[in-house]
KEKE-3310 file (N, C-alpha, C; in steps of 0.2 Angstrom, whole numbers, plus 5000, padded with zeros to 4 digits):
npx = (5444:5458:5471:5485:5485:5477:5487:5497:5491:5490:5501:5506:5497:5503:5513:5507:5507:5519:5515:5506:5517:5523:5515:5512:5522:5531:5544:5560:5569:5562:5554:5568:5570:5558:5561:5573:5572:5562:5567:5579:5573:5566:5578:5585:5575:5571:5585:5584:5574:5573:5585:5584:5570:5567:5577:5586:5577:5572:5582:5586:5573:5575:5585:5601:5609:5605:5612:5625:5616:5610:5618:5623:5613:5610:5621:5618:5605:5608:5615:5609:5599:5610:5614:5602:5598:5607:5607:5594:5600:5609:5598:5591:5600:5604:5605:5601:5600:5604:5591:5582:5570:5557:5560:5566:5559:5551:5557:5560:5547:5544:5556:5554:5541:5545:5552:5544:5535:5541:5541:5527:5523:5532:5527:5513:5515:5522:5514:5504:5508:5512:5506:5508:5523:5520:5516:5525:5535:5526:5527:5541:5542:5532:5538:5547:5544:5534:5547:5549:5539:5539:5551:5545:5537:5542:5549:5539:5529:5534:5540:5530:5520:5507:5497:5489:5495:5507:5502:5495:5507:5513:5503:5506:5516:5513:5505:5513:5516:5503:5500:5509:5506:5493:5497:5505:5493:5486:5496:5505:5501:5496:5507:5513:5525:5533:5547:5549:5544:5552:5565:5559:5557:5571:5574:5568:5573:5586:5585:5579:5588:5599:5593:5591:5607:5610:5603:5596:5605:5616:5608:5605:5617:5625:5617:5609:5614:5607:5594:5596:5599:5587:5579:5584:5583:5570:5566:5573:5567:5551:5554:5558:5545:5535:5542:5537:5524:5521)
npy = (5518:5525:5524:5522:5521:5509:5499:5500:5493:5481:5475:5476:5466:5454:5452:5444:5433:5423:5417:5408:5401:5395:5386:5377:5372:5363:5355:5360:5364:5367:5379:5386:5388:5393:5406:5411:5412:5422:5432:5435:5437:5450:5454:5459:5464:5478:5483:5485:5491:5502:5511:5510:5514:5523:5531:5537:5542:5552:5559:5563:5570:5582:5598:5602:5610:5605:5596:5595:5599:5587:5574:5579:5577:5564:5559:5562:5559:5543:5541:5544:5534:5522:5525:5522:5510:5502:5505:5499:5486:5484:5484:5473:5463:5463:5456:5442:5428:5411:5399:5408:5413:5419:5432:5437:5435:5447:5457:5457:5460:5473:5480:5480:5483:5496:5500:5497:5506:5519:5512:5513:5524:5528:5518:5522:5537:5537:5530:5538:5547:5542:5528:5517:5516:5514:5503:5495:5496:5491:5477:5474:5476:5466:5455:5454:5457:5445:5436:5443:5442:5430:5428:5436:5425:5411:5412:5416:5408:5396:5398:5397:5390:5394:5398:5410:5420:5420:5426:5438:5446:5445:5453:5464:5471:5472:5481:5492:5497:5501:5511:5521:5525:5531:5542:5548:5551:5560:5570:5572:5576:5589:5597:5592:5597:5597:5600:5594:5581:5575:5575:5566:5555:5553:5548:5537:5529:5527:5523:5509:5505:5501:5496:5484:5481:5480:5474:5463:5457:5452:5442:5433:5427:5418:5407:5394:5393:5390:5392:5404:5409:5405:5413:5427:5426:5424:5438:5447:5443:5448:5460:5464:5460:5471:5482:5479:5478:5491)
npz = (5530:5535:5523:5526:5538:5537:5532:5541:5552:5545:5544:5559:5564:5557:5567:5576:5569:5575:5586:5582:5573:5582:5591:5583:5576:5581:5578:5578:5570:5558:5563:5563:5550:5544:5551:5546:5531:5532:5538:5529:5516:5521:5525:5510:5503:5512:5510:5495:5491:5501:5495:5480:5478:5487:5493:5483:5471:5479:5482:5468:5464:5474:5474:5469:5478:5490:5492:5503:5515:5516:5518:5529:5537:5535:5543:5556:5555:5553:5565:5578:5576:5575:5590:5598:5593:5600:5612:5613:5613:5625:5635:5631:5633:5649:5662:5656:5656:5656:5656:5659:5654:5652:5657:5646:5637:5639:5640:5625:5622:5626:5620:5606:5604:5606:5595:5584:5586:5579:5567:5563:5562:5552:5541:5540:5537:5527:5517:5515:5508:5497:5490:5484:5484:5499:5499:5496:5506:5518:5512:5515:5530:5535:5532:5541:5552:5557:5561:5572:5581:5583:5592:5604:5606:5609:5621:5631:5628:5631:5642:5651:5647:5643:5632:5630:5638:5628:5617:5622:5625:5613:5606:5613:5608:5593:5594:5593:5580:5577:5586:5583:5570:5571:5580:5569:5559:5568:5574:5562:5551:5548:5549:5536:5523:5507:5507:5521:5519:5509:5517:5527:5520:5517:5529:5532:5523:5529:5542:5537:5530:5541:5549:5543:5538:5553:5561:5554:5547:5554:5563:5551:5545:5551:5549:5540:5523:5512:5515:5519:5505:5499:5504:5501:5487:5484:5489:5479:5470:5473:5473:5460:5455:5458:5454:5439:5439:5445)
capx = (5450:5463:5475:5493:5482:5475:5495:5500:5485:5490:5507:5505:5495:5507:5517:5504:5508:5523:5512:5504:5522:5527:5511:5509:5527:5536:5553:5566:5572:5558:5555:5574:5570:5554:5564:5579:5569:5558:5572:5583:5568:5565:5584:5586:5569:5572:5590:5581:5567:5575:5590:5581:5564:5565:5584:5588:5570:5570:5589:5583:5570:5579:5588:5608:5614:5604:5617:5627:5612:5606:5623:5623:5605:5609:5625:5615:5600:5610:5621:5603:5597:5612:5614:5596:5597:5613:5603:5589:5601:5610:5593:5589:5604:5604:5602:5598:5605:5603:5587:5578:5566:5551:5562:5569:5551:5548:5564:5560:5541:5547:5561:5549:5533:5548:5553:5537:5531:5543:5539:5521:5525:5535:5524:5506:5515:5523:5508:5498:5512:5514:5502:5513:5530:5518:5514:5533:5537:5523:5527:5546:5539:5528:5542:5553:5536:5536:5551:5551:5534:5541:5554:5545:5531:5543:5551:5533:5526:5538:5543:5523:5517:5502:5495:5485:5498:5509:5499:5496:5513:5515:5499:5509:5524:5512:5501:5517:5513:5497:5502:5515:5502:5488:5504:5507:5489:5485:5500:5510:5498:5495:5514:5519:5526:5536:5554:5549:5541:5559:5569:5558:5560:5579:5574:5566:5577:5592:5582:5579:5596:5603:5589:5595:5612:5613:5598:5595:5611:5620:5607:5606:5625:5627:5610:5609:5617:5602:5589:5597:5601:5581:5575:5587:5581:5562:5565:5573:5560:5547:5555:5556:5539:5535:5545:5534:5517:5521)
capy = (5519:5530:5521:5523:5517:5502:5496:5498:5487:5474:5475:5473:5459:5450:5450:5439:5426:5422:5414:5402:5396:5393:5383:5372:5369:5358:5353:5369:5364:5369:5384:5392:5389:5397:5412:5413:5413:5427:5438:5435:5440:5457:5458:5462:5468:5482:5487:5486:5496:5508:5511:5512:5516:5528:5538:5539:5545:5558:5563:5567:5577:5589:5604:5600:5614:5602:5589:5597:5596:5580:5573:5581:5575:5557:5558:5564:5553:5538:5541:5543:5527:5518:5523:5519:5503:5498:5506:5492:5480:5482:5482:5466:5460:5466:5449:5439:5421:5404:5399:5416:5412:5424:5439:5437:5437:5452:5463:5457:5465:5480:5482:5477:5489:5504:5497:5497:5514:5522:5509:5513:5532:5528:5516:5527:5545:5536:5529:5542:5553:5539:5524:5511:5514:5512:5493:5490:5497:5486:5470:5472:5476:5460:5449:5456:5455:5437:5431:5448:5439:5421:5430:5435:5417:5407:5412:5415:5402:5389:5398:5398:5384:5398:5401:5416:5424:5422:5431:5446:5449:5449:5459:5470:5473:5474:5488:5499:5500:5505:5519:5526:5527:5536:5549:5551:5554:5566:5576:5575:5576:5595:5601:5591:5600:5595:5599:5589:5575:5573:5573:5560:5548:5551:5547:5532:5525:5527:5518:5504:5501:5503:5490:5480:5480:5479:5470:5458:5454:5448:5435:5427:5428:5411:5403:5390:5395:5387:5395:5412:5412:5404:5421:5433:5426:5426:5442:5449:5442:5451:5467:5464:5460:5475:5484:5477:5477:5499)
capz = (5535:5532:5519:5530:5544:5536:5531:5546:5555:5541:5545:5565:5564:5554:5571:5578:5567:5579:5591:5577:5572:5590:5593:5578:5574:5586:5576:5579:5563:5554:5565:5561:5543:5542:5553:5540:5527:5532:5539:5523:5511:5523:5524:5503:5502:5515:5506:5490:5493:5504:5491:5474:5478:5492:5494:5475:5468:5483:5480:5461:5466:5477:5470:5469:5482:5496:5495:5509:5522:5516:5520:5537:5541:5535:5547:5562:5557:5556:5574:5584:5575:5578:5598:5600:5593:5604:5619:5614:5613:5632:5639:5630:5638:5655:5667:5653:5659:5654:5656:5659:5647:5654:5657:5640:5632:5643:5636:5618:5621:5627:5614:5600:5605:5604:5589:5581:5584:5573:5561:5562:5559:5544:5535:5539:5532:5519:5510:5513:5505:5489:5492:5480:5492:5505:5501:5496:5512:5520:5513:5520:5537:5536:5531:5549:5559:5560:5567:5580:5584:5588:5597:5611:5607:5610:5629:5635:5628:5633:5650:5655:5643:5643:5624:5631:5640:5624:5613:5624:5624:5605:5605:5614:5605:5588:5597:5592:5573:5577:5589:5576:5563:5574:5581:5561:5557:5573:5574:5557:5544:5548:5545:5530:5514:5500:5510:5527:5515:5507:5524:5531:5516:5516:5535:5531:5519:5531:5546:5534:5530:5548:5552:5538:5542:5560:5566:5553:5543:5559:5561:5547:5543:5553:5548:5535:5518:5508:5518:5516:5499:5495:5507:5497:5478:5485:5489:5474:5463:5473:5471:5453:5452:5461:5445:5434:5441:5445)
cpx = (5455:5469:5484:5489:5482:5483:5495:5497:5488:5497:5510:5502:5499:5512:5515:5505:5513:5520:5509:5510:5523:5522:5510:5516:5532:5544:5556:5566:5568:5556:5561:5573:5565:5559:5569:5577:5566:5564:5577:5578:5568:5572:5586:5581:5570:5579:5587:5577:5569:5581:5588:5575:5562:5571:5584:5583:5570:5576:5588:5580:5571:5583:5597:5611:5610:5608:5621:5622:5611:5612:5623:5619:5606:5615:5622:5611:5603:5613:5616:5601:5601:5613:5607:5594:5601:5611:5599:5593:5606:5605:5590:5594:5605:5600:5598:5601:5599:5596:5581:5573:5563:5555:5564:5563:5548:5550:5561:5552:5541:5551:5557:5545:5538:5551:5548:5534:5533:5541:5532:5521:5527:5529:5517:5509:5519:5518:5505:5502:5513:5512:5507:5520:5528:5518:5521:5536:5535:5526:5535:5545:5538:5532:5546:5548:5535:5541:5553:5543:5537:5546:5553:5539:5534:5546:5545:5529:5530:5542:5535:5518:5509:5501:5491:5490:5504:5507:5496:5500:5516:5511:5501:5513:5520:5508:5505:5515:5507:5498:5506:5510:5497:5491:5504:5501:5486:5489:5503:5508:5498:5501:5517:5519:5532:5543:5555:5548:5549:5562:5566:5558:5565:5578:5573:5569:5585:5591:5581:5585:5599:5598:5591:5601:5613:5609:5599:5600:5615:5615:5605:5613:5628:5622:5613:5610:5611:5597:5590:5596:5592:5577:5579:5584:5574:5561:5569:5568:5554:5547:5554:5551:5534:5535:5542:5528:5517:5523)
cpy = (5522:5525:5517:5518:5509:5497:5494:5493:5480:5472:5473:5468:5453:5446:5445:5433:5422:5417:5405:5398:5392:5385:5377:5370:5367:5356:5360:5368:5368:5375:5389:5392:5393:5406:5414:5416:5420:5435:5439:5439:5448:5461:5464:5465:5476:5486:5488:5494:5504:5513:5514:5515:5522:5533:5540:5542:5551:5563:5565:5574:5584:5594:5601:5603:5610:5594:5588:5594:5590:5577:5572:5577:5567:5554:5557:5558:5547:5538:5540:5536:5522:5518:5521:5511:5499:5498:5497:5486:5479:5481:5475:5462:5459:5460:5444:5434:5417:5401:5403:5419:5419:5431:5441:5441:5446:5456:5463:5462:5470:5484:5485:5482:5495:5504:5499:5501:5519:5519:5511:5520:5532:5526:5520:5534:5542:5535:5534:5547:5548:5530:5516:5509:5513:5502:5490:5489:5493:5479:5468:5471:5470:5456:5448:5455:5448:5434:5436:5444:5433:5423:5432:5428:5414:5407:5413:5408:5395:5392:5396:5392:5388:5400:5409:5420:5426:5426:5437:5449:5450:5453:5464:5475:5475:5480:5495:5501:5504:5513:5524:5528:5533:5542:5550:5554:5560:5571:5579:5579:5585:5600:5599:5595:5597:5593:5593:5582:5571:5570:5567:5555:5547:5547:5536:5527:5523:5523:5511:5500:5498:5494:5483:5477:5478:5474:5462:5454:5450:5442:5430:5426:5421:5406:5400:5393:5394:5391:5403:5414:5409:5411:5426:5431:5428:5434:5449:5448:5446:5459:5469:5465:5466:5481:5486:5479:5487:5503)
cpz = (5530:5528:5523:5537:5544:5534:5537:5550:5552:5545:5554:5567:5561:5561:5576:5579:5570:5583:5587:5575:5576:5592:5589:5575:5579:5584:5575:5574:5559:5555:5562:5555:5541:5544:5547:5535:5525:5533:5533:5516:5514:5524:5515:5502:5505:5512:5499:5489:5495:5499:5484:5471:5482:5491:5487:5472:5472:5481:5472:5462:5470:5472:5474:5476:5490:5496:5502:5516:5521:5518:5528:5542:5540:5541:5555:5562:5559:5562:5578:5583:5578:5586:5600:5599:5599:5612:5619:5614:5620:5635:5637:5634:5643:5658:5663:5653:5654:5658:5661:5655:5647:5653:5650:5635:5633:5640:5629:5617:5620:5622:5608:5600:5604:5599:5584:5581:5579:5566:5558:5560:5551:5539:5532:5535:5527:5513:5511:5508:5497:5491:5489:5484:5497:5506:5500:5503:5518:5519:5516:5527:5540:5535:5540:5554:5562:5563:5572:5582:5587:5592:5604:5611:5611:5618:5631:5635:5633:5639:5657:5652:5643:5635:5625:5633:5634:5619:5615:5621:5618:5604:5608:5611:5597:5589:5594:5586:5574:5581:5585:5571:5566:5577:5573:5558:5562:5573:5569:5552:5544:5546:5540:5525:5511:5505:5516:5524:5513:5513:5526:5527:5516:5525:5536:5527:5523:5538:5543:5533:5534:5550:5551:5540:5548:5563:5563:5548:5549:5562:5556:5545:5545:5553:5542:5527:5513:5509:5517:5508:5494:5498:5501:5489:5479:5484:5485:5468:5465:5472:5464:5450:5455:5456:5442:5434:5442:5440)
residu = (MET:ASN:LYS:GLY:LEU:TYR:LEU:SER:VAL:MET:ALA:SER:LEU:THR:THR:LEU:SER:GLY:ILE:PHE:PHE:MET:ILE:ASN:TYR:LYS:ASP:LYS:ASN:LYS:ILE:ASP:ARG:ILE:ILE:THR:ILE:SER:LEU:SER:ILE:ALA:PHE:ILE:ASN:MET:LEU:LEU:VAL:SER:ILE:PHE:ASP:ILE:PHE:LEU:ASN:THR:ILE:LYS:SER:MET:PRO:ASN:LYS:ALA:PHE:LEU:SER:VAL:PHE:ILE:TYR:LEU:VAL:ILE:ASN:TYR:THR:ILE:ILE:TYR:LEU:PHE:LEU:LYS:ILE:CYS:HIS:LYS:ILE:LYS:LYS:PHE:LYS:VAL:GLY:GLU:GLY:LYS:LEU:TYR:PHE:LEU:GLY:VAL:ILE:ASN:THR:ILE:THR:LEU:LEU:LEU:HIS:ASN:ILE:PRO:GLU:GLY:ILE:ILE:THR:CYS:THR:VAL:THR:ASN:ILE:ASN:TYR:LYS:LEU:GLY:LEU:LYS:LEU:THR:SER:SER:ILE:ILE:MET:HIS:ASN:ILE:PRO:GLU:GLY:ILE:SER:ILE:ALA:VAL:PRO:ILE:TYR:TYR:SER:THR:LYS:SER:LYS:LYS:ARG:GLY:PHE:ILE:TYR:VAL:LEU:ILE:ALA:ALA:LEU:GLY:GLU:ILE:ILE:GLY:ALA:LEU:PHE:SER:ILE:ILE:PHE:LEU:LYS:SER:ILE:LEU:ASN:GLN:LYS:ILE:ILE:ASP:TYR:MET:LEU:ILE:SER:VAL:SER:SER:ILE:MET:ILE:LEU:ILE:ALA:LEU:GLU:GLU:ILE:PHE:PRO:GLN:ILE:ILE:SER:LYS:ASN:LYS:LYS:SER:VAL:LEU:ILE:GLY:ILE:LEU:ILE:GLY:ILE:ILE:LEU:PHE:ILE:VAL:ASN:ILE:VAL:ILE:ASN)
# end
């Protein structure tokens, strides 16, 4: 199997773990701790990998005259991703009131499916360019795919009492990673050159930084500080271990 596709499938399957946690953990406090620690690991890992492993290394390999074009590209890239995330949040909040758990689960499924497609493209493309970097990216994505799966499984499972339906909805969202990976293999492989690869890696870093700051950080800032600290420390340790190993 293509290495990029293999890691994308691995990342997508971790989304399915959401249904396991919801069925086997009835204690809401335990679930909250699992989500908080997982998100905190993903937050610090995404920032460290995107800044130090991707962005800075990519910039070093590019000619000095590319600085202005890189800056303009970053601004445009950041703006597009920011607007996309805002639109997703507006869709997510649309008509979602108290007691409408099933509708919330459906909206979360659609939103995360769309969110996971570019993630699959990123994971597959980067892995096929640099396998070690792909592994680091995958570890960060895995850590935030777990709470994503839970965010679908919770409303679907508790509104329908159906394990099967909860599993199907989480699976639909998880397929986004695989769809993105297949798109990368079929359509992007033949057009890649060093310049495209450099700008693609810059896009990857800006997407990861934006997701960490705009999506994950607001979710952990109000959570239990001890759980957040534990998650961040684990994330830093994982990053250091990756550096030592590689």
